[in-house]
N, C-alpha and C positions, 0 to 999 in steps of 0.2 A: 220513474218504474221500470225504465230500462235496466237501470243497475240491481234492482231488486230481482228483476227475472234473470239478469244474469247470475248474479251470486246463488240464486235457487238451482239454476241449470249445474252449475259448478259443483256445489253440494250433492244434487241428485246422480250425477256421473261420476262422483269421488275424484274430482280433478283438484289436486293440491293448490293452495295458494301460490302465487308466484312472489319473490321477494319485495316487488313494489306493493301487491296487495297485502302483505304482512305489514309492511311498514305503515300503508294506509290505516289500519285497524286501529294504529296508536292516535289518528287525528281526533277521532270523538273525544277519548279522555283527555287530549290536550285541549281541544275546545271548551269542555266543560270545567278544565281547571282554568282556563283564560277567561271566561264569562262568569265564573264563581258560581256555578251552578251544577247539581247533581241531577238532572233531568232525565227522562228515559226517551226524551225526543232525539229524533236523528240528527247528525251534523248537520243536514241540509235544512232541517226546521230550525234549528239552534240559530244557525247564520241568519236565517230569514226573519227570525224573531229580532234578532239584532239589526236589521236593515230598514230601509225605509220601504222598499218595495221588492218584488221580484228581480227586476235587473240589478239593483243595488247588491242584493243577495248574490246576485250570480258573479258579480264583478268582484264582491269581497270575498268569494270562496277562494280566488286565484291569490289575492293578497295574503289571505289568512293561511292557505297551504304552504305558500312560500315563507312565510314566519315560521310555521310549524318545521319546515324542512330544516331552515337555518337554525333553530332551537336544538333541534334534534342532531344536526351534524356538528354542531359547535358546542353542544352540551350547555348552552345557556339558557337560563329560564327564561319567561316571558317578559317579565320586568327588564331583565337586562338587554333582550333584544329591542325592546322598546326604546330604552335609553340610548342605545347605539343608533337607531334609525332617527332620533330625534337630533342629535348631534352631527348627523350627514348631511 
């Protein structure tokens, strides 16, 4: 809810998104592609759905976000990154 309030306040005050926030906007579509779904659920709900519980979802967020950043910055797709991680 904190993030929702933060986003609402930024929009209400017409504060432009930071480069990091613009980059994070791509996380939701990336997750949908990774999990093979076109749901309207938020990224947090999507992770929770694929986790054992809230604690697992919290921890998985950081792993998934790091994977997202690696994919984005190396221009590899998710399957290529997973293959690289398996060989490491």
